[in-house]
VEXTI-650774 format. One record per residue (C-alpha): x, y, z; chain. Coordinates in steps of 0.2 Angstrom, whole numbers, plus 5000, padded with zeros to 4 digits. Last residue first. Layout:
REM VEXTI-650774
+------+------+------+------+
!   xx !   yy !   zz ! unit !
+------+------+------+------+
!    X !    Y !    Z !    A !
...
+------+------+------+------+
END
This chain:
REM VEXTI-650774
+------+------+------+------+
!   xx !   yy !   zz ! unit !
+------+------+------+------+
! 5457 ! 5566 ! 5492 !    A !
! 5441 ! 5577 ! 5493 !    A !
! 5425 ! 5568 ! 5490 !    A !
! 5414 ! 5569 ! 5475 !    A !
! 5396 ! 5569 ! 5481 !    A !
! 5380 ! 5560 ! 5475 !    A !
! 5363 ! 5561 ! 5484 !    A !
! 5348 ! 5551 ! 5478 !    A !
! 5331 ! 5556 ! 5486 !    A !
! 5316 ! 5545 ! 5486 !    A !
! 5299 ! 5552 ! 5488 !    A !
! 5291 ! 5569 ! 5490 !    A !
! 5290 ! 5568 ! 5509 !    A !
! 5308 ! 5562 ! 5509 !    A !
! 5317 ! 5544 ! 5509 !    A !
! 5335 ! 5545 ! 5508 !    A !
! 5349 ! 5538 ! 5498 !    A !
! 5368 ! 5542 ! 5499 !    A !
! 5382 ! 5539 ! 5487 !    A !
! 5399 ! 5545 ! 5490 !    A !
! 5411 ! 5547 ! 5475 !    A !
! 5429 ! 5544 ! 5476 !    A !
! 5429 ! 5534 ! 5460 !    A !
! 5436 ! 5517 ! 5465 !    A !
! 5434 ! 5517 ! 5483 !    A !
! 5417 ! 5526 ! 5484 !    A !
! 5409 ! 5519 ! 5469 !    A !
! 5415 ! 5502 ! 5474 !    A !
! 5407 ! 5504 ! 5491 !    A !
! 5391 ! 5511 ! 5484 !    A !
! 5389 ! 5497 ! 5471 !    A !
! 5375 ! 5487 ! 5479 !    A !
! 5365 ! 5503 ! 5483 !    A !
! 5369 ! 5510 ! 5466 !    A !
! 5363 ! 5495 ! 5457 !    A !
! 5348 ! 5495 ! 5468 !    A !
! 5344 ! 5513 ! 5463 !    A !
! 5347 ! 5510 ! 5445 !    A !
! 5335 ! 5495 ! 5445 !    A !
! 5322 ! 5506 ! 5453 !    A !
! 5324 ! 5519 ! 5439 !    A !
! 5322 ! 5506 ! 5425 !    A !
! 5337 ! 5502 ! 5414 !    A !
! 5344 ! 5508 ! 5398 !    A !
! 5359 ! 5518 ! 5404 !    A !
! 5367 ! 5529 ! 5391 !    A !
! 5355 ! 5543 ! 5395 !    A !
! 5362 ! 5546 ! 5412 !    A !
! 5356 ! 5563 ! 5417 !    A !
! 5338 ! 5557 ! 5414 !    A !
! 5342 ! 5542 ! 5425 !    A !
! 5346 ! 5554 ! 5439 !    A !
! 5329 ! 5562 ! 5437 !    A !
! 5320 ! 5545 ! 5439 !    A !
! 5331 ! 5541 ! 5454 !    A !
! 5325 ! 5558 ! 5462 !    A !
! 5337 ! 5572 ! 5465 !    A !
! 5354 ! 5577 ! 5471 !    A !
! 5371 ! 5581 ! 5463 !    A !
! 5388 ! 5585 ! 5468 !    A !
! 5406 ! 5589 ! 5461 !    A !
! 5400 ! 5596 ! 5445 !    A !
! 5416 ! 5603 ! 5437 !    A !
! 5427 ! 5592 ! 5448 !    A !
! 5417 ! 5577 ! 5441 !    A !
! 5400 ! 5568 ! 5445 !    A !
! 5392 ! 5564 ! 5428 !    A !
! 5406 ! 5554 ! 5421 !    A !
! 5408 ! 5544 ! 5437 !    A !
! 5389 ! 5541 ! 5437 !    A !
! 5391 ! 5533 ! 5420 !    A !
! 5406 ! 5522 ! 5426 !    A !
! 5396 ! 5517 ! 5441 !    A !
! 5381 ! 5511 ! 5430 !    A !
! 5393 ! 5503 ! 5417 !    A !
! 5402 ! 5493 ! 5431 !    A !
! 5420 ! 5490 ! 5427 !    A !
! 5427 ! 5473 ! 5433 !    A !
! 5432 ! 5471 ! 5451 !    A !
! 5450 ! 5471 ! 5453 !    A !
! 5462 ! 5456 ! 5455 !    A !
! 5479 ! 5460 ! 5462 !    A !
! 5493 ! 5453 ! 5451 !    A !
! 5499 ! 5436 ! 5456 !    A !
! 5515 ! 5429 ! 5462 !    A !
! 5522 ! 5445 ! 5469 !    A !
! 5541 ! 5446 ! 5470 !    A !
! 5555 ! 5456 ! 5478 !    A !
! 5546 ! 5465 ! 5492 !    A !
! 5557 ! 5473 ! 5505 !    A !
! 5556 ! 5469 ! 5524 !    A !
! 5564 ! 5481 ! 5536 !    A !
! 5578 ! 5479 ! 5549 !    A !
! 5588 ! 5494 ! 5542 !    A !
! 5605 ! 5485 ! 5540 !    A !
! 5598 ! 5467 ! 5539 !    A !
! 5587 ! 5471 ! 5525 !    A !
! 5575 ! 5456 ! 5525 !    A !
! 5569 ! 5450 ! 5508 !    A !
! 5551 ! 5447 ! 5504 !    A !
! 5543 ! 5434 ! 5492 !    A !
! 5524 ! 5437 ! 5491 !    A !
! 5510 ! 5424 ! 5488 !    A !
! 5493 ! 5430 ! 5486 !    A !
! 5475 ! 5424 ! 5488 !    A !
! 5463 ! 5438 ! 5482 !    A !
! 5456 ! 5450 ! 5494 !    A !
! 5441 ! 5453 ! 5504 !    A !
! 5438 ! 5436 ! 5512 !    A !
! 5456 ! 5432 ! 5515 !    A !
! 5471 ! 5422 ! 5511 !    A !
! 5489 ! 5428 ! 5511 !    A !
! 5505 ! 5418 ! 5509 !    A !
! 5522 ! 5427 ! 5514 !    A !
! 5537 ! 5418 ! 5508 !    A !
! 5554 ! 5423 ! 5517 !    A !
! 5571 ! 5428 ! 5511 !    A !
! 5585 ! 5433 ! 5523 !    A !
! 5589 ! 5415 ! 5527 !    A !
! 5596 ! 5410 ! 5544 !    A !
! 5580 ! 5402 ! 5550 !    A !
! 5580 ! 5390 ! 5535 !    A !
! 5566 ! 5388 ! 5522 !    A !
! 5558 ! 5404 ! 5529 !    A !
! 5539 ! 5406 ! 5532 !    A !
! 5527 ! 5421 ! 5535 !    A !
! 5508 ! 5416 ! 5535 !    A !
! 5495 ! 5430 ! 5533 !    A !
! 5477 ! 5426 ! 5538 !    A !
! 5459 ! 5430 ! 5534 !    A !
! 5443 ! 5436 ! 5540 !    A !
! 5445 ! 5425 ! 5556 !    A !
! 5433 ! 5413 ! 5563 !    A !
! 5438 ! 5398 ! 5553 !    A !
! 5457 ! 5403 ! 5555 !    A !
! 5456 ! 5402 ! 5574 !    A !
! 5444 ! 5387 ! 5575 !    A !
! 5456 ! 5376 ! 5564 !    A !
! 5465 ! 5372 ! 5580 !    A !
! 5480 ! 5378 ! 5589 !    A !
! 5497 ! 5384 ! 5581 !    A !
! 5494 ! 5389 ! 5562 !    A !
! 5503 ! 5376 ! 5552 !    A !
! 5488 ! 5370 ! 5542 !    A !
! 5488 ! 5387 ! 5534 !    A !
! 5505 ! 5383 ! 5525 !    A !
! 5497 ! 5368 ! 5517 !    A !
! 5510 ! 5355 ! 5513 !    A !
! 5512 ! 5353 ! 5532 !    A !
! 5527 ! 5353 ! 5544 !    A !
! 5525 ! 5350 ! 5563 !    A !
! 5532 ! 5364 ! 5574 !    A !
! 5516 ! 5374 ! 5576 !    A !
! 5515 ! 5392 ! 5569 !    A !
! 5514 ! 5407 ! 5580 !    A !
! 5502 ! 5421 ! 5582 !    A !
! 5501 ! 5440 ! 5578 !    A !
! 5483 ! 5447 ! 5578 !    A !
! 5479 ! 5461 ! 5565 !    A !
! 5463 ! 5470 ! 5570 !    A !
! 5457 ! 5480 ! 5556 !    A !
! 5444 ! 5493 ! 5559 !    A !
! 5425 ! 5496 ! 5555 !    A !
! 5420 ! 5499 ! 5574 !    A !
! 5408 ! 5485 ! 5576 !    A !
! 5417 ! 5474 ! 5564 !    A !
! 5433 ! 5475 ! 5573 !    A !
! 5425 ! 5472 ! 5590 !    A !
! 5414 ! 5457 ! 5584 !    A !
! 5430 ! 5450 ! 5575 !    A !
! 5440 ! 5450 ! 5592 !    A !
! 5426 ! 5441 ! 5601 !    A !
! 5424 ! 5428 ! 5586 !    A !
! 5443 ! 5426 ! 5587 !    A !
! 5442 ! 5420 ! 5605 !    A !
! 5426 ! 5410 ! 5602 !    A !
! 5434 ! 5400 ! 5588 !    A !
! 5449 ! 5395 ! 5598 !    A !
! 5438 ! 5390 ! 5613 !    A !
! 5426 ! 5380 ! 5602 !    A !
! 5441 ! 5371 ! 5592 !    A !
! 5449 ! 5366 ! 5609 !    A !
! 5466 ! 5373 ! 5613 !    A !
! 5463 ! 5384 ! 5628 !    A !
! 5453 ! 5373 ! 5638 !    A !
! 5456 ! 5382 ! 5654 !    A !
! 5472 ! 5391 ! 5660 !    A !
! 5476 ! 5409 ! 5658 !    A !
! 5464 ! 5419 ! 5647 !    A !
! 5472 ! 5423 ! 5630 !    A !
! 5478 ! 5441 ! 5628 !    A !
! 5497 ! 5437 ! 5628 !    A !
! 5495 ! 5421 ! 5617 !    A !
! 5488 ! 5431 ! 5603 !    A !
! 5504 ! 5441 ! 5602 !    A !
! 5507 ! 5455 ! 5596 !    A !
! 5490 ! 5463 ! 5594 !    A !
! 5490 ! 5476 ! 5580 !    A !
! 5476 ! 5489 ! 5579 !    A !
! 5473 ! 5498 ! 5562 !    A !
! 5460 ! 5510 ! 5558 !    A !
! 5461 ! 5523 ! 5571 !    A !
! 5453 ! 5540 ! 5567 !    A !
! 5443 ! 5541 ! 5583 !    A !
! 5459 ! 5543 ! 5594 !    A !
! 5453 ! 5547 ! 5612 !    A !
! 5437 ! 5537 ! 5610 !    A !
! 5447 ! 5523 ! 5601 !    A !
! 5459 ! 5522 ! 5615 !    A !
! 5445 ! 5519 ! 5627 !    A !
! 5437 ! 5506 ! 5616 !    A !
! 5454 ! 5497 ! 5616 !    A !
! 5454 ! 5497 ! 5635 !    A !
! 5436 ! 5491 ! 5636 !    A !
! 5440 ! 5477 ! 5623 !    A !
! 5455 ! 5471 ! 5634 !    A !
! 5445 ! 5470 ! 5650 !    A !
! 5448 ! 5454 ! 5659 !    A !
! 5442 ! 5441 ! 5646 !    A !
! 5452 ! 5447 ! 5632 !    A !
! 5468 ! 5449 ! 5643 !    A !
! 5473 ! 5466 ! 5649 !    A !
! 5486 ! 5476 ! 5641 !    A !
! 5505 ! 5479 ! 5643 !    A !
! 5518 ! 5485 ! 5630 !    A !
! 5508 ! 5498 ! 5622 !    A !
! 5512 ! 5508 ! 5607 !    A !
! 5505 ! 5523 ! 5597 !    A !
! 5508 ! 5529 ! 5579 !    A !
! 5498 ! 5544 ! 5574 !    A !
! 5510 ! 5556 ! 5583 !    A !
! 5523 ! 5551 ! 5570 !    A !
! 5542 ! 5549 ! 5572 !    A !
! 5558 ! 5555 ! 5564 !    A !
! 5572 ! 5547 ! 5574 !    A !
! 5578 ! 5535 ! 5561 !    A !
! 5566 ! 5523 ! 5553 !    A !
! 5571 ! 5505 ! 5556 !    A !
! 5586 ! 5508 ! 5568 !    A !
! 5576 ! 5521 ! 5578 !    A !
! 5561 ! 5509 ! 5578 !    A !
! 5571 ! 5494 ! 5585 !    A !
! 5580 ! 5504 ! 5599 !    A !
! 5564 ! 5513 ! 5605 !    A !
! 5554 ! 5497 ! 5605 !    A !
! 5568 ! 5488 ! 5615 !    A !
! 5567 ! 5502 ! 5628 !    A !
! 5548 ! 5501 ! 5628 !    A !
! 5549 ! 5483 ! 5632 !    A !
! 5543 ! 5469 ! 5621 !    A !
! 5532 ! 5454 ! 5621 !    A !
! 5516 ! 5464 ! 5622 !    A !
! 5519 ! 5475 ! 5607 !    A !
! 5501 ! 5481 ! 5606 !    A !
! 5503 ! 5492 ! 5591 !    A !
! 5490 ! 5506 ! 5588 !    A !
! 5488 ! 5515 ! 5572 !    A !
! 5481 ! 5532 ! 5568 !    A !
! 5476 ! 5533 ! 5549 !    A !
! 5483 ! 5535 ! 5532 !    A !
! 5476 ! 5525 ! 5518 !    A !
! 5491 ! 5515 ! 5510 !    A !
! 5494 ! 5512 ! 5492 !    A !
! 5502 ! 5495 ! 5489 !    A !
! 5518 ! 5493 ! 5478 !    A !
! 5530 ! 5492 ! 5493 !    A !
! 5520 ! 5499 ! 5507 !    A !
! 5515 ! 5516 ! 5501 !    A !
! 5517 ! 5530 ! 5515 !    A !
! 5501 ! 5536 ! 5524 !    A !
! 5512 ! 5541 ! 5539 !    A !
! 5502 ! 5531 ! 5552 !    A !
! 5499 ! 5517 ! 5540 !    A !
! 5517 ! 5516 ! 5535 !    A !
! 5523 ! 5515 ! 5553 !    A !
! 5510 ! 5502 ! 5557 !    A !
! 5516 ! 5491 ! 5543 !    A !
! 5535 ! 5493 ! 5547 !    A !
! 5531 ! 5489 ! 5566 !    A !
! 5522 ! 5473 ! 5561 !    A !
! 5535 ! 5468 ! 5549 !    A !
! 5549 ! 5470 ! 5562 !    A !
! 5537 ! 5460 ! 5574 !    A !
! 5535 ! 5446 ! 5562 !    A !
! 5554 ! 5443 ! 5559 !    A !
! 5556 ! 5424 ! 5559 !    A !
! 5560 ! 5425 ! 5578 !    A !
! 5547 ! 5413 ! 5583 !    A !
! 5538 ! 5404 ! 5568 !    A !
! 5525 ! 5414 ! 5558 !    A !
! 5507 ! 5419 ! 5558 !    A !
! 5498 ! 5435 ! 5555 !    A !
! 5480 ! 5432 ! 5559 !    A !
! 5466 ! 5444 ! 5553 !    A !
! 5451 ! 5452 ! 5561 !    A !
! 5441 ! 5464 ! 5550 !    A !
! 5444 ! 5479 ! 5539 !    A !
! 5456 ! 5477 ! 5524 !    A !
! 5474 ! 5473 ! 5521 !    A !
! 5483 ! 5469 ! 5505 !    A !
! 5475 ! 5475 ! 5489 !    A !
! 5474 ! 5493 ! 5495 !    A !
! 5481 ! 5495 ! 5512 !    A !
! 5469 ! 5500 ! 5526 !    A !
! 5454 ! 5496 ! 5514 !    A !
! 5438 ! 5506 ! 5514 !    A !
! 5422 ! 5498 ! 5519 !    A !
! 5408 ! 5507 ! 5511 !    A !
! 5393 ! 5511 ! 5522 !    A !
! 5378 ! 5500 ! 5518 !    A !
! 5364 ! 5506 ! 5507 !    A !
! 5348 ! 5496 ! 5509 !    A !
! 5335 ! 5492 ! 5495 !    A !
! 5344 ! 5477 ! 5490 !    A !
! 5343 ! 5469 ! 5507 !    A !
! 5325 ! 5474 ! 5509 !    A !
! 5321 ! 5465 ! 5493 !    A !
! 5331 ! 5450 ! 5498 !    A !
! 5321 ! 5449 ! 5515 !    A !
! 5329 ! 5453 ! 5531 !    A !
! 5329 ! 5442 ! 5546 !    A !
! 5332 ! 5444 ! 5565 !    A !
! 5329 ! 5426 ! 5571 !    A !
! 5320 ! 5425 ! 5587 !    A !
! 5325 ! 5420 ! 5605 !    A !
! 5316 ! 5413 ! 5619 !    A !
! 5320 ! 5417 ! 5638 !    A !
! 5307 ! 5431 ! 5639 !    A !
! 5293 ! 5429 ! 5627 !    A !
! 5286 ! 5445 ! 5621 !    A !
! 5302 ! 5455 ! 5621 !    A !
! 5310 ! 5442 ! 5610 !    A !
! 5328 ! 5441 ! 5613 !    A !
! 5339 ! 5444 ! 5597 !    A !
! 5347 ! 5432 ! 5585 !    A !
! 5361 ! 5433 ! 5572 !    A !
! 5365 ! 5452 ! 5575 !    A !
! 5379 ! 5458 ! 5563 !    A !
! 5381 ! 5477 ! 5566 !    A !
! 5395 ! 5487 ! 5558 !    A !
! 5397 ! 5503 ! 5567 !    A !
! 5411 ! 5515 ! 5562 !    A !
! 5402 ! 5517 ! 5545 !    A !
! 5387 ! 5524 ! 5554 !    A !
! 5370 ! 5526 ! 5545 !    A !
! 5364 ! 5509 ! 5541 !    A !
! 5345 ! 5510 ! 5538 !    A !
! 5334 ! 5497 ! 5544 !    A !
! 5318 ! 5494 ! 5534 !    A !
! 5303 ! 5497 ! 5546 !    A !
! 5290 ! 5504 ! 5534 !    A !
! 5287 ! 5487 ! 5526 !    A !
! 5277 ! 5483 ! 5511 !    A !
! 5284 ! 5498 ! 5501 !    A !
! 5280 ! 5496 ! 5483 !    A !
! 5297 ! 5498 ! 5474 !    A !
! 5306 ! 5514 ! 5468 !    A !
! 5322 ! 5510 ! 5476 !    A !
! 5331 ! 5518 ! 5490 !    A !
! 5336 ! 5515 ! 5508 !    A !
! 5345 ! 5528 ! 5519 !    A !
! 5362 ! 5532 ! 5525 !    A !
! 5380 ! 5532 ! 5519 !    A !
! 5393 ! 5535 ! 5531 !    A !
! 5410 ! 5541 ! 5525 !    A !
! 5427 ! 5531 ! 5527 !    A !
! 5442 ! 5542 ! 5527 !    A !
! 5457 ! 5539 ! 5516 !    A !
! 5452 ! 5542 ! 5498 !    A !
! 5456 ! 5534 ! 5481 !    A !
! 5452 ! 5539 ! 5463 !    A !
! 5450 ! 5529 ! 5448 !    A !
! 5453 ! 5540 ! 5432 !    A !
! 5438 ! 5546 ! 5423 !    A !
+------+------+------+------+
END
């Protein structure tokens, strides 16, 4: 069955696995827009003390987590990323180009794009300048899924509240661009310490993880050269240390039309792209990609499920043992099948367009499989 893609994240709920249930309090992740990562919580019994919120390896495998769908396949994922380059290198043109492609669902070069609402905080621009730039890049055909703001609060003065308000009005937003980081920093203070830089990005990451979106934060390089492009990020290593990844755009000379874009991140393979700037349209064009995008190897369990769930039979539900009977090519116990599906739910959704859900019912475990619409 050919790999299929989808654009809207779907919640997966429940836990599964035919194992002895030593605990009846397994947390079930039910909302793909809410990614919770609690390191420590206050103990109600002992005020002022904290306790670690732990999970056992068994509980971890018995939990189905909501799939994280990419914004741009092989290029941009949910989380908080830095987009770094020297002043006037063309970062803002690329930010507008990226946001436009996401809002319209148009492929970005060779990368498939999942359409969603995009918000671009162009905090170093005016609305008049944005109008001229966008019309030169894309003509006068617009999209009501692409929104702009030229003013916003700082991170310590209410930015998160403003972004939450926008997301309440536009629940399908997946991409928010902040141009630039300096505009949302608190004025004064110890701005360039490692701890302060780490705290700033940690706050942004907590927001992006909570809502399952991508926050792309534009920042500048420092003047000093380095053999490692990522050492040229202005500030301390705390910025990159807290972020999910970074993009570095560099030119050999400011007057060049060609730039190198290096990409590193937790959810994608390291890449080096060569891009050329079209002076007439003010858009970036891909001319060379150093590496092909690495993909997860095929999983026999997921391939078997993809053969079962097709257009002819787009949904199925039953116990893990009944599912195993439908997959005679798999020689594994039912509890192993359940855990393999729990772990592979994201890949099953992104690669085969099949949503997997696991529930506990009065009669036992219930596995639900559904082929999603494109």
